[in-house]
C-alpha positions in Angstrom: -23.2 7.3 -3.8 -20.7 9.4 -5.1 -19.3 9.8 -1.6 -20.4 6.5 -0.2 -18.0 3.3 -0.2 -18.8 -0.1 -0.1 -18.3 -2.0 3.4 -16.0 -4.3 2.2 -13.6 -1.1 1.6 -12.5 -1.1 5.6 -12.8 -4.7 5.6 -9.8 -4.8 3.1 -8.0 -2.5 5.1 -8.5 -4.6 8.2 -7.6 -7.7 6.2 -4.5 -6.0 4.6 -2.9 -4.5 7.7 -3.9 -8.1 9.5 -1.7 -9.7 6.7 1.2 -7.5 7.3 1.5 -7.4 10.8 0.8 -10.7 11.6 2.0 -12.5 8.4 5.7 -10.0 7.6 6.4 -8.2 10.8 5.3 -10.0 13.8 5.4 -13.6 13.0 8.9 -13.2 11.5 9.9 -11.6 14.6 9.6 -15.1 16.2 12.6 -16.2 14.5 14.9 -14.2 17.2 13.0 -15.2 20.1 13.7 -18.3 22.4 11.6 -21.4 21.3 9.4 -21.6 24.2 6.0 -23.8 24.4 4.6 -20.2 24.8 6.5 -18.5 22.0 5.7 -21.4 19.5 2.0 -21.8 20.3 1.4 -17.9 19.6 3.8 -18.2 16.4 1.3 -20.8 15.4 -1.5 -19.2 15.8 -0.1 -16.1 14.7 0.8 -18.0 11.4 -3.2 -19.0 11.1 -4.2 -16.1 11.7 -2.3 -14.4 8.8 -2.9 -17.6 6.3 -6.9 -16.7 7.0 -5.9 -12.6 6.9 -4.2 -13.0 3.9 -6.9 -14.8 2.0 -10.0 -12.9 3.1 -7.7 -10.0 1.8 -7.0 -11.4 -1.6 -10.9 -12.2 -1.9 -11.9 -8.2 -1.1 -9.2 -6.9 -3.1 -10.7 -8.3 -6.0 -14.0 -7.5 -5.2 -12.5 -4.0 -4.4 -10.9 -3.9 -8.0 -14.2 -4.7 -9.4 -15.9 -2.1 -7.5 -13.5 0.8 -8.7 -13.6 -0.7 -12.4 -17.3 -0.9 -12.8 -17.2 2.9 -11.3 -14.5 4.1 -13.8 -16.5 2.4 -16.1 -20.0 4.1 -15.4 -18.0 7.9 -15.4 -16.0 7.1 -18.9 -13.0 6.8 -17.5 -12.1 3.3 -20.1 -8.8 3.3 -20.3 -7.7 3.2 -16.6 -10.5 0.8 -16.0 -9.1 -1.7 -18.7 -5.9 -1.2 -17.2 -7.1 -2.2 -13.6 -9.4 -5.2 -15.6 -6.2 -6.6 -17.2 -4.0 -6.8 -14.1 -6.8 -8.6 -12.0 -7.5 -10.5 -14.6 -3.1 -11.6 -14.8 -3.8 -11.6 -11.0 -6.7 -14.1 -11.0 -4.1 -16.2 -13.9 -1.5 -16.3 -11.4 -3.4 -18.5 -8.8 -3.4 -21.2 -11.1 -0.3 -20.5 -13.6 3.4 -20.0 -12.1 4.1 -16.4 -12.7 7.3 -17.2 -15.2 8.3 -15.4 -18.6 6.6 -12.6 -19.8 4.2 -12.7 -16.8 5.6 -10.7 -14.3 6.7 -8.5 -16.7 3.5 -7.8 -17.8 1.9 -7.5 -14.2 4.9 -4.1 -13.5 4.1 -2.6 -16.9 0.7 -2.8 -16.1 0.7 -1.2 -12.7 3.1 2.0 -14.1 0.3 2.3 -16.9 -2.5 2.5 -14.0 -0.2 5.1 -12.3 -0.2 6.8 -15.7 -3.9 6.8 -15.8 -4.5 8.1 -12.7 -1.3 10.9 -12.7 -3.4 12.1 -15.8 -7.0 13.0 -14.3 -5.3 16.1 -12.5 -4.9 17.8 -9.0 -5.7 20.8 -7.0 -3.0 22.9 -5.5 0.7 21.7 -5.0 -0.3 20.0 -1.5 -2.6 17.5 -3.0 -0.2 16.7 -6.2 2.4 16.1 -3.5 0.5 13.9 -1.5 -0.3 11.7 -4.5 2.9 12.1 -6.4 5.4 11.1 -3.7 4.2 7.5 -3.0 3.6 6.9 -6.4 7.1 7.6 -7.4 7.9 5.2 -5.3 5.8 2.6 -6.5 7.1 3.5 -10.0 10.8 3.4 -9.1 10.0 -0.1 -7.4 8.2 -1.1 -10.5 10.4 -0.2 -12.8 12.9 -2.0 -10.5 11.1 -5.5 -11.0 10.3 -4.6 -14.4 14.0 -4.6 -15.7 14.9 -7.9 -13.4 12.4 -9.8 -15.2 12.6 -8.4 -18.9 16.5 -9.5 -17.9 15.3 -12.7 -17.0 13.6 -13.2 -20.3 16.1 -12.1 -22.4 18.5 -14.0 -20.8 21.0 -11.1 -20.1 23.4 -11.3 -18.1 24.1 -9.8 -14.7 21.6 -7.4 -13.1 22.2 -4.0 -14.3 23.7 -1.2 -12.1 21.0 1.1 -12.8 18.3 -1.4 -10.9 20.2 -0.7 -7.3 20.2 3.3 -8.0 16.0 3.0 -9.3 15.4 0.9 -5.9 17.1 3.2 -3.6 15.6 6.2 -5.4 12.3 4.5 -4.7 12.9 4.1 -1.0 14.1 8.0 -0.7 10.8 8.6 -2.4 9.2 6.5 0.6 10.7 8.2 3.3 10.1 11.6 1.7 6.2 11.0 1.7 5.9 10.0 5.1 7.7 13.1 6.2 5.6 15.2 3.4 2.0 13.4 4.6 2.7 14.0 8.4 3.1 17.5 7.5 -0.1 17.7 5.4 -2.2 15.7 6.7 -1.6 16.6 10.7 -4.6 18.7 11.9 -3.4 22.2 13.1 -5.3 21.9 16.4 -2.5 18.8 16.9 -4.9 16.4 18.9 -3.0 14.1 21.6 -4.7 10.6 20.4 -3.1 11.5 16.9 0.3 12.8 18.2 -0.1 9.8 20.5 -0.7 7.3 17.9 1.8 9.0 15.4 4.9 9.3 18.4 4.4 5.2 19.2 6.0 3.4 16.1 8.6 6.0 15.4 10.2 5.7 19.0 9.5 1.6 18.9 11.3 2.1 15.4 13.9 4.0 17.0 14.4 1.8 20.4 14.6 -1.6 18.0 17.5 -0.1 15.9 19.3 1.2 18.5 19.3 -2.1 20.8 20.0 -4.6 17.4 20.5 -3.0 14.6 21.0 -6.3 12.5 17.6 -7.1 13.7 15.9 -3.9 12.6 17.5 -4.0 9.2 15.8 -7.8 8.4 12.8 -7.1 9.8 12.0 -3.6 7.7 13.2 -5.4 4.6 10.7 -8.2 5.5 8.1 -6.2 6.7 8.0 -3.2 4.6 10.9 -3.9 2.2 13.2 -1.1 2.8 17.0 -1.8 3.0 17.4 1.0 5.9 20.3 2.3 3.6 19.7 6.4 5.1 20.2 7.4 8.3 18.2 5.9 10.9 16.3 9.1 12.5 14.6 9.9 9.0 13.0 6.3 9.1 11.3 6.9 12.6 10.4 10.5 11.3 8.7 8.9 8.4 7.4 6.0 10.0 5.7 8.7 12.5 4.3 10.9 9.3 3.0 7.8 7.7 1.1 6.8 11.0 0.0 10.8 11.8 -1.5 10.8 7.9 -3.3 7.6 8.4 -4.7 8.1 11.6 -5.7 12.0 11.0 -7.3 11.1 7.9 -9.5 8.1 9.0 -10.3 9.9 11.5 -11.9 12.8 9.4 -13.3 9.7 7.7 -11.6 10.9 3.9 -11.2 8.1 1.6 -7.0 8.6 2.2 -7.3 7.2 5.5 -8.1 3.7 4.1 -5.5 4.8 1.3 -2.7 5.2 3.1 -3.1 2.1 5.5 -3.3 0.2 2.4 0.1 1.5 0.7 1.9 0.7 4.0 0.8 -2.8 4.2 1.4 -3.0 0.2 4.9 -2.3 1.3 7.7 -1.0 -1.3 8.3 -2.5 -4.2 6.1 -5.1 -4.0 6.0 -8.4 -6.1 2.9 -10.2 -5.3 0.0 -9.5 -7.0 -1.9 -9.4 -3.7 0.0 -6.2 -2.7 0.6 -5.1 -5.7 -3.5 -4.7 -5.1 -3.2 -3.2 -2.8 -1.0 -0.3 -3.6 -3.3 0.5 -6.5 -6.3 0.7 -4.4 -4.2 2.7 -2.0 -3.0 5.5 -4.4 -6.9 5.5 -6.2 -8.2 6.1 -2.6 -5.6 9.0 -2.4 -5.9 10.1 -6.1 -8.5 12.9 -7.3 -11.7 12.0 -8.9 -12.6 9.5 -6.3 -15.9 9.7 -4.2 -15.6 12.4 -1.8 -15.9 10.9 2.2 -16.7 7.4 4.2 -19.9 7.0 5.7 -19.8 7.6 9.0 -19.8 4.0 11.3 -22.8 2.3 11.2 -24.3 4.3 8.4 -26.4 2.1 5.7 -25.0 2.6 2.3 -27.2 2.9 -0.5 -26.8 0.4 -3.5 -23.4 1.2 -5.0 -25.1 0.4 -8.5 -27.4 2.9 -8.8 -26.8 5.9 -11.0 -26.4 9.4 -9.4 -26.6 12.7 -10.5 -24.4 14.3 -7.6 -20.6 15.5 -8.7 -18.2 13.2 -8.1 -16.1 15.1 -6.2 
């Protein structure tokens, strides 16, 4: 069992990527297009598809978090399991209650506690440590930024703090650095042409869009992944290619990080919605040490995940 994952992990990634691409990227880019009947029909189709993907992703994210919590309980990781259970509980509460007052602050604090719990489980080697620490640091900076804003609202303090902008920019720097590092670490040394092609396409597409219409590229970047593009644009193109190369190579090798990296991308930088925060937490758990070691091959029948096993965890 330790090396096997339920199939809904894969379904979650598909739904999360569809929610990100259709709901927060392609459908919003239609704002800049002429409103012909064909464009309107395509826009309506994308909107409905994105809503279905978002609903499916919410259900699958809850199921995935429950599975991870139970997996941790069986291995006596009780503190981290309790933190994730509290996060999931508040996420469900926010379906029926507006996220006001202390509730958003509690959610952001729970995310940071979950990151601390994952960090304390250790890692082997500097590459593994950095591969997890850079995206986790970006998530932590974004959550500190939102937590500071939520605390200001609760305490009714005047104006945003200048430290908030520094935190947000620090997190964006870590996002860019993480893409470059992950691409270097996870890219196979043989560099198969399929991986190189997958890596090149998003970077080239971003560069073309930025050079043709930098204002449009900036707006879409904020809407799609939450980045402000305050750094030189070539860094974003290189980082985007690095994220794509890392995700494609790990997924081809059936590594858990092959599912975790697309979830981090779909969650975006500094997310506020509990759904996108769920993507980020699950993605970081899949990158962290101590979780099951490999994904099942396509078509493989997965054993009952609740059955005890005496195999090693990693």
